[in-house]
N, C-alpha and C positions, 0 to 999 in steps of 0.2 A: 454716240451714247445709245445704249439699248433702252427700249421703252420700259416703263414701270407698270406694275399692276395698279389697279385703282386703290387698293388698300395701302400699298407701299407709297403711292403718291400722296394720299391723304395724311399718312403718318409723317412724311417728310415735310409736307406743307405745315403741319401742326408744329413741328420742330422749328421751322424757319420763323413762323409767326411768334412762337414763344421767345426765340432769340431776339427778334426785332422789337418785342414789347419791352425788353429790358434796356434797350437803347433809348436815351432821352430824345435825341433828334438825329435822324439819318435818312438819306434818300430811300434806303431799303425799307425802313419802317413805314414811310409814306406809301410806298408802292404796295406793301403788304396790307396795310390798313384799308387802302382804297379797294383792292381786290376783294378783301373779306367783306367790306361794307356793301359793295355792289352785288356780291354773290349771296350774301347771307349765309346761313348754315348749310346750304346745299353745295356739296363739292362738285356737282356736275355743272355748275354755273361759274366756277372759278376759271382762271386763265389756264391752269394746267389741263383742264378737261378739253380745252379747245384744240390742243395739239395732239396729234395721233400718238398713241403709246404713253399718254400722260407724261410727256417730257417736261412739263412744268415751266415755270418762269425762270428768269435768270438767277434769282436768289436760290431757288431749289436746285438748279443745275450746278451752281458753284458749291453749295453745301454737299451735294452728292459727290462731286469731284474731289473735294477735300476729304470726305469720308473714305473714298476709294483709295486715294493716295496714302492715307493713314493705314489702311489695311495692308496695302502692298509693302509699305515700309516696315511693318511689324513682322511680316512673314520671314522666316529664316531662309 
């Protein structure tokens, strides 16, 4: 996977966090809440910033892969 820009990574992280807040109980929600709790509002302290190219956590990468598959599926 290609790296993301900081803005793309922050937006994707926000989407993942919103999705996980809607779930009552799931491992993804726990992982997301823990990352956000430890980093606070600073995106530079999140897990995604620790990897080169803002590749993100597993939750971000799986959402990004789903989004890319959906885009390629829709193209004629």
